[in-house]
C-alpha positions in Angstrom: -31.1 -37.1 -2.9 -27.8 -35.4 -3.1 -25.1 -34.8 -4.6 -22.7 -36.0 -2.2 -22.7 -34.1 1.0 -25.7 -34.3 2.5 -25.7 -37.5 1.2 -22.8 -38.9 3.6 -24.5 -37.0 6.2 -28.1 -39.1 6.3 -25.9 -42.4 5.8 -23.7 -41.6 8.5 -26.9 -41.0 10.9 -29.1 -43.4 9.7 -26.0 -46.6 10.2 -26.0 -45.1 13.6 -29.9 -45.1 14.1 -29.7 -48.6 12.6 -32.2 -47.3 9.6 -31.5 -48.4 6.3 -31.1 -45.4 4.0 -31.4 -45.1 -0.1 -29.4 -42.4 -1.6 -30.3 -40.8 -5.3 -27.5 -39.4 -6.7 -27.0 -38.0 -10.2 -24.8 -40.0 -13.0 -22.0 -37.5 -12.9 -21.4 -37.6 -9.2 -17.8 -37.8 -8.6 -17.0 -41.8 -7.7 -15.3 -40.3 -4.7 -18.7 -39.5 -3.1 -20.7 -42.3 -4.1 -17.9 -44.7 -2.3 -17.5 -42.6 0.4 -21.8 -43.0 0.8 -21.5 -46.5 0.2 -19.0 -47.2 2.6 -21.5 -45.9 5.3 -23.9 -48.3 4.9 -26.2 -46.4 2.4 -28.1 -48.0 -1.1 -27.0 -45.7 -3.8 -28.9 -45.0 -6.6 -27.4 -43.3 -9.5 -30.3 -41.5 -11.6 -30.3 -38.2 -13.8 -27.5 -35.6 -15.5 -28.7 -33.3 -12.1 -30.2 -32.8 -9.3 -33.6 -32.4 -10.7 -33.8 -35.8 -12.1 -32.3 -37.3 -8.9 -35.1 -35.8 -6.9 -37.9 -37.2 -9.5 -36.4 -40.4 -8.7 -36.1 -39.7 -5.4 -39.9 -39.1 -5.1 -40.6 -42.5 -7.3 -39.1 -44.7 -5.0 -39.7 -43.2 -1.8 -43.9 -43.3 -3.0 -42.7 -46.7 -4.1 -41.0 -48.1 -1.2 -43.3 -45.8 1.6 -40.0 -44.1 2.6 -39.4 -40.4 4.0 -37.5 -37.9 1.7 -34.7 -36.0 3.8 -34.4 -33.1 1.4 -30.9 -31.5 0.9 -32.2 -27.3 1.7 -36.3 -27.4 1.3 -36.3 -28.3 4.8 -36.4 -26.4 8.0 -34.6 -28.9 10.1 -31.9 -29.4 7.6 -31.8 -25.8 7.4 -31.7 -25.5 11.2 -28.7 -28.2 11.5 -27.0 -27.0 8.8 -27.1 -23.0 11.2 -24.7 -24.4 13.8 -21.7 -23.7 11.6 -22.4 -20.1 11.7 -23.0 -20.5 16.1 -19.3 -22.5 16.0 -17.6 -20.1 13.8 -18.8 -16.7 15.5 -18.2 -18.6 19.1 -14.3 -18.9 17.8 -14.6 -15.6 16.3 -16.7 -13.1 17.4 -15.3 -10.6 15.6 -16.1 -11.9 12.3 -17.7 -8.8 9.3 -18.4 -11.2 6.9 -19.8 -14.9 5.9 -19.3 -15.8 2.5 -21.5 -18.8 2.0 -21.9 -21.7 -0.6 -25.6 -21.1 -2.7 -26.6 -24.6 -4.5 -30.5 -24.7 -3.5 -30.0 -22.3 -0.5 -30.4 -24.3 2.3 -27.1 -23.7 3.8 -26.9 -20.2 3.2 -30.2 -20.0 5.0 -29.6 -21.9 8.6 -26.3 -19.7 8.7 -27.7 -16.1 7.7 -30.7 -17.1 10.2 -27.8 -18.2 13.1 -25.3 -15.2 12.4 -28.0 -12.3 12.4 -29.3 -13.6 15.4 -25.5 -13.3 17.2 -24.4 -10.3 14.9 -26.9 -8.2 13.0 -24.5 -5.9 11.9 -22.4 -8.7 10.3 -22.7 -9.3 6.1 -23.4 -12.3 4.2 -22.5 -12.5 0.6 -23.7 -16.2 -1.3 -21.1 -17.7 -3.3 -23.0 -19.5 -6.9 -21.5 -21.5 -10.0 -21.9 -19.4 -13.2 -23.0 -22.3 -15.1 -25.9 -23.2 -12.0 -26.7 -19.4 -11.1 -30.6 -20.5 -10.3 -30.8 -18.3 -7.1 -29.4 -15.2 -8.7 -31.5 -15.6 -11.7 -34.7 -16.7 -9.8 -34.5 -13.5 -7.5 -33.8 -11.1 -10.7 -37.1 -12.6 -11.6 -35.3 -14.3 -14.7 -36.0 -17.6 -16.4 -33.8 -20.0 -15.0 -31.0 -21.1 -17.6 -28.7 -23.8 -15.9 -26.3 -26.2 -17.7 -22.9 -27.7 -18.4 -19.9 -29.0 -16.6 -19.2 -27.2 -13.2 -16.1 -28.1 -11.0 -19.1 -27.6 -8.5 -21.2 -30.3 -8.8 -22.1 -30.1 -4.9 -24.4 -26.5 -6.0 -25.2 -27.4 -9.3 -29.3 -26.8 -8.6 -31.4 -25.8 -10.8 -34.6 -26.3 -8.9 -34.4 -23.7 -5.8 -37.8 -23.6 -3.5 -39.3 -20.7 -2.0 -38.6 -21.3 1.3 -34.6 -20.9 0.9 -35.6 -18.0 -1.8 -37.0 -15.9 0.8 -33.8 -16.2 3.4 -31.9 -15.1 0.7 -33.6 -12.3 -0.4 -34.1 -11.4 3.3 -30.2 -11.9 4.2 -28.0 -11.6 1.2 -26.1 -8.1 0.5 -25.1 -9.7 -2.6 -24.8 -13.1 -4.5 -21.7 -13.4 -6.1 -21.7 -15.8 -9.3 -18.1 -17.2 -9.7 -16.3 -18.7 -13.2 -14.9 -21.9 -13.4 -11.6 -20.3 -13.5 -12.0 -19.2 -10.1 -13.1 -22.1 -8.4 -10.3 -23.7 -9.5 -7.8 -21.0 -8.2 -9.9 -21.0 -5.0 -9.5 -25.4 -4.8 -5.5 -25.0 -5.5 -5.5 -22.2 -2.8 -7.4 -24.0 -0.2 -4.2 -26.7 -1.1 -1.0 -24.9 -1.3 -1.9 -22.3 1.1 -4.0 -23.7 4.5 -3.0 -27.3 3.1 -6.8 -27.9 3.4 -8.8 -30.3 0.6 -11.7 -28.5 -0.7 -14.1 -29.9 -3.7 -15.3 -27.0 -6.0 -18.5 -26.5 -4.1 -16.6 -26.3 -1.1 -14.1 -23.6 -2.4 -16.8 -21.3 -3.7 -16.9 -19.1 -1.0 -12.8 -18.5 -1.3 -13.9 -18.1 -5.2 -16.2 -15.0 -4.6 -13.4 -13.2 -3.0 -11.0 -13.8 -5.8 -13.4 -12.9 -8.3 -14.7 -9.8 -6.8 -11.5 -8.7 -3.6 -12.5 -5.5 -3.4 -15.9 -6.1 -1.8 -13.7 -8.0 1.3 -10.6 -6.0 1.5 -9.6 -5.0 5.2 -12.4 -6.9 6.9 -12.4 -9.8 9.1 -14.0 -12.8 6.6 -15.6 -15.6 7.5 -15.3 -18.8 4.5 -17.5 -22.0 5.1 -15.8 -24.6 3.1 -18.8 -27.0 2.9 -17.0 -30.2 1.5 -13.7 -32.2 0.4 -14.8 -35.0 -1.7 -12.7 -33.9 -4.8 -11.8 -37.1 -7.6 -8.2 -37.2 -7.3 -7.9 -37.0 -11.0 -9.7 -34.0 -11.1 -7.7 -32.3 -7.9 -4.3 -33.1 -10.0 -5.9 -31.9 -13.4 -6.2 -28.5 -11.1 -2.8 -28.4 -9.5 -1.6 -28.8 -13.3 -3.8 -26.2 -14.5 -2.6 -23.4 -11.6 1.0 -24.1 -12.4 0.2 -23.4 -16.1 -1.4 -19.9 -14.9 1.4 -19.1 -12.5 3.8 -19.7 -15.5 5.7 -22.7 -13.6 4.9 -25.2 -16.2 5.0 -24.1 -20.0 4.0 -25.9 -23.3 7.2 -24.5 -26.2 6.8 -25.3 -29.9 10.3 -24.9 -31.4 10.9 -25.0 -35.7 14.3 -26.5 -35.7 16.5 -27.5 -38.8 16.1 -31.7 -39.2 19.9 -32.2 -38.3 21.5 -34.0 -35.7 22.8 -32.5 -32.8 19.7 -30.0 -32.7 18.0 -31.5 -29.8 21.0 -31.6 -27.9 21.9 -28.1 -28.4 18.4 -26.9 -27.6 18.4 -29.6 -24.4 21.9 -27.8 -23.1 20.9 -23.7 -23.8 17.3 -24.7 -21.9 19.8 -26.3 -19.0 21.9 -22.9 -19.1 18.4 -21.0 -18.5 17.6 -22.9 -15.5 15.0 -24.8 -17.3 14.2 -28.2 -16.1 12.6 -30.4 -19.2 9.7 -32.4 -18.4 8.6 -33.6 -21.4 9.8 -33.8 -24.9 7.9 -34.8 -28.2 8.9 -34.5 -32.3 6.9 -33.6 -34.9 7.5 -33.9 -38.0 4.4 -34.7 -40.2 2.6 -30.9 -38.8 2.2 -29.2 -42.4 3.1 -25.6 -40.2 6.7 -27.4 -40.3 8.7 -27.3 -43.6 9.9 -30.5 -45.3 13.4 -30.3 -44.3 12.6 -29.3 -41.2 11.7 -30.7 -37.6 8.7 -29.2 -34.4 9.6 -30.5 -31.1 7.3 -30.2 -28.5 8.7 -29.1 -25.0 6.9 -29.1 -21.5 9.2 -26.6 -19.4 9.3 -26.0 -15.1 10.3 -22.3 -15.0 10.2 -20.0 -12.0 7.2 -17.8 -13.3 6.6 -15.7 -16.4 9.7 -13.6 -16.5 11.8 -16.6 -16.3 9.8 -18.2 -18.8 10.6 -14.9 -21.0 13.6 -15.4 -20.7 14.1 -18.7 -21.8 12.0 -17.6 -25.1 14.4 -14.5 -25.9 17.3 -17.1 -25.7 15.9 -19.4 -28.3 14.5 -16.5 -30.2 18.6 -15.0 -30.0 19.7 -18.7 -31.7 17.3 -18.0 -34.6 14.8 -20.5 -33.3 11.3 -20.2 -34.5 9.2 -20.6 -30.9 5.2 -20.9 -30.3 3.8 -21.1 -26.7 1.3 -23.5 -26.6 -0.6 -23.0 -23.5 -1.1 -18.7 -24.0 -3.6 -17.6 -26.4 -2.5 -14.7 -28.3 1.1 -15.3 -26.4 3.0 -16.4 -29.8 6.7 -15.3 -30.3 8.4 -16.0 -33.4 11.8 -15.8 -34.2 13.9 -16.9 -37.6 15.1 -20.5 -38.3 
């Protein structure tokens, strides 16, 4: 069973060795992962909301058909294979002082921690875990495991960690950093925009941890394990848009105007003079917060940065328009119509 990356690895090697493979994946697995697994020749079964339910289905299928379960993290050979990543990283960059490794079930962390510590006992190793599925952190703190919700990092959305990997994390982790969905989105976007590299949410968790806790890594040579690039194109487009909004490069304004001819043209000219690019406009005449003799327009703009947005809003206020920014909670700006 797998949320996608282990699935493709097993499917690839099964095809290479001419062994039939059946992969059980959660029902909400991104289609790109399902399609890629099927393209490698595996039979895919979508079962359960999370990997816990998928595991139950996989065990049932294995028992019924006499198949061998290849567990994604609770297996010494899988753990050892994953540790080859750290061997290659430290061969290329012997001076690495820190590794930041995504944690779901903990197999990736375990294998690479063992390998890295064997080469350099002084290296520091941090885990990065999705805040919504912080099962490893909660277990290590002796707390009941409470996980759930829609996470961008479905590849590490694991509820049931095992004693095998818990022992490795307890032995080698400096700290496990729980990362928010916002930091995961920023990390995916940063890989794409700065490194021209595609990362899924789970794959970007290490960078998300650095964005969440930059003080831990300042001035150090840090190695990140990007452990997957299988992300749905629609989700990637949404992340790009959301990051443009966070950077104030796309902004949505609601402007209250008198309902008479020529006003929209005047606003368009004003925005053009301010260097704003209009992406979308829609009229709002039926809203109760708009006077009966007035109208509202929602305008989506492309701007340079927050200072530019503030300048645009001030120019509208100076002309007597009531302006409300729709994508900035608490950031309403008002003026007299």
